[in-house]
N, C-alpha and C positions, 0 to 999 in steps of 0.2 A: 656741796654746796657750788653754786655758779660764779664762777671766777670772774674778778671786773673786767678783765679781759675782752669776755663774752659780749656787754655792751657795745662793744667797738667797734665791732668786725660788718662792716655793711656789707650789701646786698649787692650780689653782680650787677646787677642792671644799673645800682646808683652809682659804682663805681666805674663804668664803662661808657661816659659821658660824652663828647666831642661837644667844643666847647663852648660850655657850660661846670665848671669845676664840681663834684659832689658833694654835698652841702655838708655832709660826714666829715670829712674830710678839711675843708675849707676854714669851717667854724674857729673863731676862736680860741686857744683853750681853757676849759673850763675850769672852774677854782676849783683847787686840789680836795677842801675841806667839806662840798658837798656834790657827793656822789648823783643825790637825788636831779642837781641841775645840769649833771652833766647826760643824764640819762634822758632827760627831757630834752634837750640838744640834738640828741642821737636817734630817739624813734617820734618820727612823723606823726602827728595826732592824724586820723580822718576815721570816717565811719564806718570805713571797706576795705577796712586791714586787714578785717577779719573774714571776709565775703569766702564761701567753698564752694565746690561742686561736688554733687552725686549725684548715681547714675541710677537711673529706676529700676524696680525689678523687672527680671527677667518677665514676666508678664503683661509689662506695660509696654512692651517692645514691640516695635511691627518686624516680624520675622519673615523667610524664606520669599525676600522681592530681589529680582536679578540687578541692581545697580550699574548704570550706563558703564560701560570701559572707555569712553569718551575721554581722552588726556587734557582737553579745553578746562581753563583754568576760572570757571563759575561753579559758584554755590553747588547747583545740582539737588537744591530741593530751597522749598517755599511754605512757609506754615502761616497760616493764619487762628483764629480762636472757634474756626469750624472744622478745619481739612487741612492735614498733609500733602505735598505733592514731590512728589520723586523721581526724577527723569531715569529711565531705566532700558533695559537693553531692548530690543524689537526687531526683529527681519523685515527686511522690504522694506525700510523708512525709519522714521523716527515716534516715540511715543515717553509717554510719562501716566505716572498712576496716580489718581487722588484718592486719598482715603478720608474718612470722619475719625475726627481725635480721638473718637473710642471705639474703634475698630482695631482693637493693637489683639497680639496674638499670630498666629501663622496664618499669613494670606495663603491663599489658593491660587494656585498656577494658572486657574483658568476668570480669573479677577479683572473688569474690564478697564481697558484702558483709554487714554486719549493720544488716538493713534493716527491723526489727519495728514501728519507732514508727509514726505518722499524722501527727506535723508534724515538723519538724526540728529535730535532735537538737544540747544546747546543752551537753551538759558529759561525758567520759566521764574513769573513773579503773577502772586497776587495783585489784585487791584487791592489798599488801600481803605478803599469808599465803598465795596461789595465783595464783602468774604464770599460767594458765590463765582466771581467772575474771575480768569486767570489768563496771562499771556505768555505766549511762547515763541520762543524766537531759533532758527533754526539752519543746517547747512542748504536748504532747500530755499534762501536768501528772501524769506519771508515771513513773516510777524502775525500771528495768531490769536484771535481774544476768542474764549471757551465760558458757556458758564455750565456751572455744574450743578444739579439738583441737590435741593436741601440734603437730603438722608443720602446724599451718594452715589455715585455711579450705576445703575444697575445696569444696562450693555456700554459697549465703544463707544465712544464715538469719534467720528468722524470728519463732520462739519460744523467748521466752526460760525459762531454769529458773524464774526469780521475776520477777513483777511486783506492783509495790509501788504503791498508791495510795493518799494521802493528803492530797496537794495539791489544791488548788481554781483555782491559775493553775500559768503554765508552772514547770518546774525548771530552775533555773540551775547550783545550786552542789553537786556531791559531794565528799564523801572519807572515807573510810575509817577505822578507826579503828586508829590505830599498832599496839596489842599487844593488843587484844579479839579473835578469831575472831568474824565475821558480825554485824558493828559499824558499821552505815555511815549516814552523817549527810546530811542531803538541804535543800536550803535553795531555798525559793521564791518566786517572785512573790507571794503572798500575805503576804507577812512573818513566815510561819511554818519553825521547822526543827524537823525528826524524825529522831531514833534509830531505825534500822530494826534489828528483830533481823531477819535476814536468813534466818538455818535457819525461821525460823516464818514469814516474809511477814509480819510485822506490827510496827505501831510501838511499842516501848521506851516511849519518852519525846515529847511532843508538845511545843515550847515557841511559846506563841502566842500569849501577850497581852506579849511584851517590846519586839519591835521594830514601831514605828510606820511603816514605811516600807521603802520595795527596800533588802533584804542586799544588799548589794555583796561581800563575802567572809567566807566561814566556814572556818574551822581549828583543827586540836587543838593542843594542846602535846606534849610529845612521848612521853611516859607514857600520853597520854588519858585527864588526869585535869582538863584545863579545854579550855572553848573559848572560840577567841576570833572577834568578827564585827564588821565594818564595816557603817554601816549609811549611806541616805542622807539620815536625820536629822541626821547629820553626828555622831553618836556612836558613839565605839567601846566595845564592852563585852565583861568577860571573865566568862562562866558557868560554872556547876556542871554537868556533864551528868547527873547524878542526878535532881538537885531541879528542873533548869531554871530555878534562877534566877540572880538578874545577882549577883555577887562586887563587881566595881569597873566604872567607869563614866568615860568621859570623852568631854564636849562638846567639840564643836569641835575635834577632834584636829589637821585642816587646815580652815583659812577656806574655799578653794573649793568652790563643786558639786559639782565633776565628781568620780569614784568616787575613794572611798579602800581602797584593799589593806591589810591586817593580817597579820604573822606572829608565832609566839613565837621567840626568838633565846633564845639561852644564859642561864642564873638567873633563870627566867621574866622575863627584858623582851621588850617590844613592839617591832618593828622597823613602822613605818607608809609606806607610799608616797600622796600625795596632792596637790591641790594649793591656790596661793595664793589670796587673793583676786586677786590680779595674771594667776592663770593661771598659775603658775609650776608647773615639777612639784619637791615637794620629795620628801624622805625624813629621816624623825625616829625618836629611841629615845626608849622610855618606859622608868618602872620603876612598874608597877602600885600597889605601894603610896606611890609619890609622884607620883601622877596630873595634879598642881596645873602644874608645866610641865615642858617635856621634855628631855629628858638632851642634847640636841641635836636643833637641826632646821637642814639644810643646803638650799638652794634648788639645784637644780640647772640646770634651760633651760625654754625656753616651749615646746615641745611639746605637742603637743593627747590622745598616746597614752598610754593607761594602762598605768602601771610595774608589769609583775610582780614580786612579790618570790621568788627561790626561796635557800633557807638553808643552809646545809650544819654543823650542830654538832660536826662530826669537826675543823672547819677554823677555823668561826668566823667563813667566808667568806659575803657574802650578793650575791646577783647579780641585777639588775633589768634582765628585759627588759621594752624597752616597743611595746606592741602598735604596728604602724607603720614603728616604728624600725627602724635600719639596723645597727643595735649592740646590745652588752652589755655595762654595768658595773656592774665588781666591786669589793666594798668589804670592808675585813676589822674585824668588830664585837669589841672588846676590852675591857676594865677602867677604862678610862686616856683621858682627856680629848683629843679632842671622841668619844671611845667609837665613832665612825662615820667610820673611814679611808680615804679612796679609794686605790685599786690601780692600777687599768687600766681600758684598755677595747678588748674587741675592738670591731669597724667593718669591714663588708662592704659592697658597694654596692645590693646587693636587700634589700627594707624583710621585716620577719619578720611574717606574720599569725597566727602561735600557736606557740608551745612547750612541748617536751615537755622531762624532767627526768630522765636514767639516776641510778635507787637508787645508792646505793655499793656494794651488790654485781655490779651491771653491768659495774665499771669495770675497766678494767686497771692496776691499780695496779704492777705490774711494768715499765710503761714510763709511769711516775709520773704518770696521770691521776686529776686529784682533782675533776673532772666531765665532764660532760660531755650536751650539748644537741640536739633536736631539732628544728632550725628550718624553720617550714611557710612554702614562699613558694607563689605563687599555683598551679604548678603542679607543685611538688615539695617531700619533705622530706632537709635538709642537716643530717647529723650535725655538731655543732662541737667538738673534745676542746681542754678545759681541762689544761695542762701545769705542771707545777713545775718547774724547770731544776735538772738535780740533775748533780752532779761524776761522782757515785760510785756510778753505776745499779749496778755488781756489785757491792756494796755493799748497796745498796737488796733485789737481788733474794734476795739471799743471807739478808736477814733474813725477808723475807716466805718463805723455803722454810725458815728455821727457826721461823719462828711455825708454818706450817701443822705442817710435825713434829710440833711440842707440841701439839697441836691435837688431833692423828691418836692419840697417844700420850693423851691427856688423854681422847677418846672411847674407846678401849679399854681403860682402867683402870675406867670406870663402866659399860662394857657389864659387865665382869667382873665388877664388884661387885654390879649388879642382879640377875644371874645365880646369885648366890650366895644372895640375899636372894628 
């Protein structure tokens, strides 16, 4: 029989919160005659408390791929419902491999690659509006746009659809605009952020007087009206992409000198990962309108790998994947203190060299899948599925079926109205 004390044992992440007292420790003492009331106050209710990760079977992995040995802190992998792309080792320049999702198993050494760069490739990203378009940034200071045929590559690609030149040093960060077509953001080691009009092959906005040092991360908010950057000068900035001006900034978001990563979460808040002065890894949540102090700041561990955050706006769950780690931590971001709630952790034996994150439209929701990662090992890529246990799977399938039927009916009615006018 479990002892009564076990209900009072808080998790590590709930206790180590700076600035916000842990819920379980500061709550007023429950009545002695009600163990039920006590346990209700200790255990926070959440639909995602029991999310678990599971690696797929060996025959569903992508094997014998020579993943790049570069030490750059990017994802090294990009994925969409059609393809998975990985940066690979290549002699005489940079290359990445693009595989159809269905081409699992051992990949032949002679499989064609995308190899138009003259220097190592540092970052790749698929376009969210066209699954066949992918952008790549390289040490050769250029950004290239490539079109992948529907069935995958049959011969190596050396000539891009568009080549974008504008950086004077290597390009290490790429991010497509989430809602506008043909708009791509690139950030280079020249401390410059450029917004490209890809259709015309020219720079639309050049932000070159804001950042004083190397840019560690740059991303859009959900509707593309703001840009968030984190820089080596320990300053986090929210920018207006049209004017290129700083709207909000926070100095010393994390005290340590190691790289900072920042992403927008729900309600315009910002989640950052970084390091303390004592080199402890941290995760923090900020409100840009009150940048003075973080809403919460949690210390995680003392590993040295940079934590890559992946946020799911539909569920409010953020996944932290450390380069060189063998685990994925996940937290739920809510409006109640301490705001970032530890859920669980997926662990494996082998460390990850990079990580791809499947967009929501590529998931199998009828199997209760809420996220899928593509973990890069030294010689393979392994999909990891995140699932929410659900008692009534049949009920979920019926909901999905009804939703699809409603969408089809609505689409039909819109088409009829358009044809009349």
